[in-house]
C-alpha positions in Angstrom: 0.1 -0.1 0.1 1.1 3.6 -0.8 0.6 6.1 1.6 -1.8 8.1 -0.9 -3.9 5.3 -1.2 -5.5 5.1 2.4 -6.2 2.0 4.0 -8.0 -0.9 2.2 -10.0 -3.4 4.1 -8.0 -7.2 3.9 -11.4 -8.5 3.8 -13.6 -6.8 1.3 -10.7 -4.7 -0.3 -12.6 -1.3 -0.2 -11.2 1.9 1.6 -11.8 2.6 5.2 -12.4 6.0 5.2 -13.0 6.8 8.3 -11.7 6.1 12.1 -15.2 5.1 13.1 -15.2 2.2 10.3 -11.8 1.0 11.7 -11.4 -2.4 13.1 -7.6 -1.6 13.5 -8.1 1.7 15.5 -11.0 0.0 17.8 -8.8 -2.9 18.6 -5.9 -0.5 19.3 -8.4 1.8 21.3 -9.4 -1.1 23.6 -6.2 -2.3 24.4 -5.8 -5.6 22.0 -3.5 -4.2 19.3 0.1 -3.5 20.5 1.0 0.2 19.4 4.3 -1.0 18.1 2.5 -3.0 15.5 -0.2 -0.5 14.7 1.4 0.7 11.5 2.2 -3.1 10.2 -1.2 -4.7 11.1 -3.7 -5.3 8.5 -6.9 -2.8 8.4 -10.6 -3.9 8.1 -14.0 -2.3 8.3 -15.5 -3.0 11.8 -18.4 -4.6 10.1 -16.0 -6.9 8.1 -14.9 -8.4 11.5 -18.2 -9.6 12.6 -17.1 -11.4 15.6 -15.9 -8.3 17.3 -18.8 -6.0 15.7 -21.4 -8.0 17.4 -20.3 -6.6 20.7 -21.0 -3.0 19.9 -24.2 -1.7 21.5 -24.7 1.8 20.4 -27.7 3.8 18.5 -25.4 5.0 16.1 -24.1 1.4 14.8 -26.3 -1.0 13.0 -26.2 -4.2 15.2 -24.4 -7.1 13.8 -25.8 -10.6 14.6 -23.6 -13.9 13.5 -24.5 -17.4 13.6 -22.3 -20.3 15.0 -20.1 -21.0 17.9 -18.7 -17.4 18.1 -22.4 -15.9 18.5 -23.3 -14.2 21.4 -26.1 -16.9 22.3 -23.3 -19.4 22.8 -20.9 -17.3 24.8 -21.0 -17.0 28.7 -23.2 -14.4 29.6 -20.9 -12.5 31.8 -18.3 -12.7 29.1 -20.4 -11.0 26.7 -21.7 -8.3 29.1 -18.1 -7.3 29.8 -17.1 -7.7 26.4 -20.0 -5.6 25.1 -19.4 -2.8 27.6 -15.5 -2.7 26.5 -16.3 -3.0 22.8 -19.1 -0.4 22.8 -17.0 2.1 24.8 -14.2 1.7 22.2 -16.5 2.4 19.5 -17.7 5.6 21.3 -14.2 6.5 22.1 -13.6 6.3 17.8 -16.4 8.6 17.6 -15.0 11.2 19.9 -11.7 10.9 18.1 -13.4 11.9 14.8 -14.6 14.9 16.2 -11.4 16.0 17.7 -10.2 19.4 15.7 -6.8 18.9 14.3 -4.1 15.9 14.5 -3.5 14.3 18.0 -0.7 12.1 19.3 -1.9 8.6 18.7 -1.1 7.7 22.2 -4.0 9.7 23.4 -6.5 7.6 21.4 -6.9 4.2 23.5 -9.2 3.9 26.6 -7.5 4.5 30.0 -7.0 1.0 31.0 -5.5 0.6 27.5 -3.1 3.2 28.2 -2.5 1.9 31.5 -1.9 -1.6 29.9 0.2 -0.4 27.1 2.7 1.5 29.4 3.1 -1.4 31.8 4.7 -3.5 29.1 
């Protein structure tokens, strides 16, 4: 990928045009992607990662429902509640970041607990 081409989704091949569509940045914000690998990790739309997208509970995000062993109905209820809370907070954080004026330091993007985690490594 060339810098002027933007980020292409490794699932559908279309451009990921906004941070609020970015699975890469969602995983970074919630603490699941090492900051050192952010620039080399594959990008995809949040909706192109339905296993993660199904945990987003926000009126601005059309719910994703999947079938199979990774569907919410087949997972532990407490895990689902905790995961839904974290991923939804991460999605809302992406919405906040999108509204920030100007450029910001990437180290300011993650949720507070993710920042603590990254700093402790």
